[in-house]
C-alpha positions in Angstrom: 33.1 -3.5 6.7 29.9 -5.0 7.9 28.6 -1.6 9.2 29.3 0.3 6.0 26.7 0.9 3.3 28.6 0.3 0.0 25.9 2.1 -2.0 26.4 5.3 -0.1 30.1 5.3 -0.9 29.3 4.4 -4.5 27.2 7.5 -4.9 30.3 9.6 -5.0 31.0 8.3 -8.5 27.6 7.0 -9.6 24.4 9.1 -8.9 21.7 7.5 -6.7 19.2 7.9 -9.5 21.4 5.6 -11.7 21.5 2.9 -9.0 17.7 3.2 -8.5 17.1 3.0 -12.3 19.4 -0.1 -12.5 17.4 -1.8 -9.7 14.1 -1.0 -11.5 15.5 -2.4 -14.7 16.5 -5.6 -13.0 12.9 -6.0 -11.6 11.5 -5.4 -15.1 13.9 -8.1 -16.5 12.5 -10.6 -14.0 8.9 -9.8 -14.9 9.7 -9.9 -18.6 11.7 -13.2 -18.3 9.0 -14.8 -16.2 6.2 -13.8 -18.6 8.1 -15.1 -21.6 8.8 -18.3 -19.7 5.1 -18.7 -18.9 4.1 -18.2 -22.5 6.7 -20.6 -23.8 6.4 -23.4 -21.3 2.6 -22.9 -20.6 3.1 -23.6 -16.9 0.3 -21.4 -15.7 -2.1 -22.9 -18.3 -1.2 -26.4 -16.9 -1.8 -25.3 -13.3 -5.3 -23.9 -14.2 -6.3 -26.9 -16.2 -5.1 -29.3 -13.5 -6.9 -27.3 -10.8 -10.1 -27.3 -12.9 -9.8 -31.1 -13.5 -9.1 -31.7 -9.8 -12.1 -29.6 -8.8 -14.4 -32.0 -10.7 -13.0 -34.9 -8.8 -13.2 -33.3 -5.3 -15.1 -35.2 -2.6 -15.4 -32.2 -0.3 -16.2 -28.6 -0.9 -13.7 -26.3 1.0 -14.9 -23.1 2.5 -13.1 -19.8 2.4 -11.7 -20.4 5.9 -10.5 -23.9 5.1 -8.8 -22.7 1.9 -7.2 -19.8 3.8 -5.9 -22.2 6.5 -4.4 -24.6 3.9 -2.7 -21.7 2.0 -1.4 -20.2 5.2 0.0 -23.5 6.4 1.6 -24.1 3.0 3.3 -20.7 2.9 4.5 -20.8 6.5 5.5 -24.4 6.8 6.0 -26.0 3.4 7.5 -23.0 1.6 8.9 -21.1 4.6 10.8 -24.1 5.9 11.2 -26.1 2.7 9.7 -29.1 4.5 9.5 -31.1 1.3 13.3 -31.7 1.6 13.0 -33.3 5.0 15.5 -33.0 7.7 19.1 -32.9 6.7 21.9 -31.0 4.9 20.0 -30.3 1.7 17.3 -28.5 3.6 19.7 -26.4 5.7 21.6 -25.4 2.5 18.4 -24.3 0.8 17.3 -22.4 3.9 20.6 -20.6 4.0 20.4 -19.7 0.4 16.7 -18.7 0.4 16.7 -16.5 3.5 20.2 -15.1 2.7 19.0 -14.1 -0.8 15.8 -12.5 0.6 17.8 -10.5 3.2 20.4 -9.5 0.6 17.8 -8.3 -2.0 15.6 -6.6 0.5 18.4 -4.6 2.2 19.9 -3.8 -1.2 16.6 -2.2 -2.3 16.2 -0.3 0.9 19.7 1.1 1.0 19.6 2.0 -2.7 16.3 3.8 -2.5 16.6 5.3 1.0 20.2 5.7 1.9 22.3 5.8 -1.3 23.3 9.4 -1.2 26.6 10.3 0.4 24.9 12.7 2.8 22.4 10.1 4.2 23.0 8.3 7.4 22.2 4.6 7.1 20.9 2.8 10.2 23.4 0.1 11.2 20.8 -2.7 10.8 20.7 -2.5 7.0 24.4 -2.9 6.2 24.6 -5.7 8.7 21.6 -7.4 7.1 23.1 -6.9 3.6 26.4 -8.5 4.5 24.9 -11.3 6.6 22.5 -12.1 3.8 25.3 -12.2 1.2 27.4 -14.5 3.5 24.4 -16.8 4.0 23.7 -17.0 0.3 27.4 -17.8 -0.5 27.5 -20.5 2.2 24.2 -22.1 1.2 24.9 -21.8 -2.5 28.4 -23.2 -2.3 27.3 -26.1 0.0 24.7 -27.0 -2.5 26.9 -26.6 -5.6 29.9 -28.6 -4.4 28.3 -31.3 -2.3 24.6 -31.6 -2.6 23.6 -31.4 -6.3 21.9 -34.5 -7.5 24.2 -35.0 -10.5 27.3 -34.7 -8.3 26.1 -36.4 -5.1 24.2 -39.3 -6.8 25.4 -39.6 -10.3 29.1 -39.1 -9.8 29.4 -36.1 -12.1 32.3 -33.7 -11.4 31.4 -30.5 -9.5 32.7 -28.3 -12.3 30.3 -29.7 -14.9 28.1 -26.8 -15.8 24.8 -27.0 -17.7 22.2 -24.3 -18.5 20.1 -25.2 -15.5 23.0 -24.2 -13.3 22.9 -20.5 -14.4 20.6 -19.4 -11.5 22.6 -20.8 -8.6 26.0 -19.8 -10.1 24.8 -16.2 -10.8 23.3 -16.1 -7.3 26.6 -17.1 -5.7 28.6 -14.8 -7.9 26.4 -11.8 -7.1 26.7 -12.2 -3.4 30.4 -13.1 -3.5 31.4 -10.2 -5.7 29.3 -7.9 -3.6 31.1 -8.9 -0.4 34.5 -8.5 -2.0 33.6 -5.1 -3.5 32.3 -4.0 -0.1 35.5 -5.2 1.6 37.8 -3.4 -0.9 35.7 -0.2 -0.4 36.2 -0.5 3.3 40.0 -0.8 2.9 40.1 2.6 1.1 43.0 1.8 -1.2 43.4 5.3 -2.4 41.5 5.1 -5.7 43.2 1.8 -6.8 41.5 -0.3 -9.4 40.7 -3.3 -7.1 37.2 -2.3 -5.9 36.2 -1.0 -9.3 37.0 -4.4 -10.9 34.7 -6.2 -8.4 32.1 -3.6 -8.8 32.0 -4.3 -12.5 31.8 -8.1 -11.8 29.0 -7.4 -9.3 27.0 -5.5 -11.9 27.7 -8.2 -14.6 26.6 -11.0 -12.3 23.4 -9.1 -11.5 22.7 -8.7 -15.2 23.2 -12.4 -15.8 21.1 -13.3 -12.7 18.1 -11.1 -13.5 18.5 -11.0 -17.3 18.8 -14.7 -17.6 15.4 -15.6 -16.0 14.2 -17.3 -19.2 17.3 -19.6 -19.5 17.7 -20.3 -15.8 15.6 -21.7 -12.9 14.8 -18.3 -11.5 11.1 -18.5 -12.5 10.8 -21.7 -10.5 10.8 -19.5 -7.3 7.3 -18.4 -8.5 6.0 -21.7 -9.7 6.9 -23.9 -6.8 4.8 -22.0 -4.2 1.8 -22.2 -6.6 2.3 -25.9 -7.1 2.6 -26.6 -3.4 -0.6 -24.7 -2.6 -2.5 -26.5 -5.4 -1.2 -29.9 -4.1 -2.3 -29.2 -0.5 -5.7 -27.9 -1.6 -6.1 -31.1 -3.7 -5.4 -33.2 -0.7 -7.8 -31.2 1.5 -10.7 -31.5 -0.9 -10.1 -35.1 -1.7 -9.3 -34.7 -5.4 -5.6 -35.7 -4.8 -4.5 -34.3 -8.2 -6.4 -37.2 -9.8 -4.1 -39.8 -8.1 -5.5 -42.9 -6.4 -5.9 -42.9 -2.6 -3.2 -44.3 -0.4 -3.1 -48.1 0.2 -4.8 -49.2 3.4 -1.8 -51.6 4.2 1.5 -50.5 5.8 4.5 -50.0 3.6 6.7 -53.0 3.4 10.0 -52.7 1.7 12.0 -55.3 3.5 15.2 -54.8 5.5 17.2 -54.0 2.4 15.9 -50.4 2.3 17.5 -49.7 5.7 21.0 -50.5 4.5 21.5 -47.1 2.9 19.8 -43.7 2.8 18.1 -43.1 -0.5 20.3 -40.9 -2.7 20.3 -42.6 -6.2 17.6 -40.5 -7.9 
C-alpha cells in the first residue's frame, strides 16, 4: 500500500484535471477564509498597530542583518521546533502533527499535479512520504485530542466534548485517516466493491470541511502565530518588549510548593 499512488489509480474514474481543479479550489478556500477572518477579527491591523507602538519605545535600532538573524532564528527554532511548548509530550504531538501535515499536503499536491494520470510512473518516494505524513498526522492529532487538550487534561472535560474551536484538529485527523483507509482499500483491489468509494467520499468531505471551514476553525492561526512570534522576538531584540516592563533584577522565588506538581492547571 505504502508504495502506491492512490491518485494515479483514482484517475481511472476521475480525470486528473478534476483532481487538480479540486486542489486549486481548496487553496482558494483557504485564502478566502483567511482574508475574511482577517477582516472580521482585525488581527493584521492589531499586529501593525502593535509593531508601530513598539517601534516608538525601542531602545535600539536594529539593522537589516540583525532583523534577518532574528527572523531566521524564529522560523528555524521557535516555529520549526515549536520551542514555546517546552520539552515534553505536547511538543512531540505538535511536531508529529505539523510535519506530518506538511508532508501529507506537499506529496498530495505533487502526485496530483505531476503523477495523477494512469500512465504516469510515480517515484516511490512520494507515495511513501504521503502515507508516512498521514500516519504522523493521525498519531499527533489523536495524541493531542485524547490526552493533551487543555480542557481535557487540566479542566476534566470529557474527550468527546466538541466545540467550534475543535473543527480544525478533527477535520485534519479525519482527512488523514480517511485518506489512509481509502488508499488501503484501493490496494486490496476488492473487485469494484463499494468500500473504497465510501472512504473516498469521506476523504473528499473531510477536505471540504478542513479547507472550507477556515473562518470557523483555528486554521488561520497557522499564519498568525509565525507573525506573532517574529514580532515578539524583534521587540525583545530592539528593547521595546511589546510595551511590557523589563524583567526583575531579582531571582524568581516561588517557594517549595511549586515543585510539588508540574504546572497543568491553566
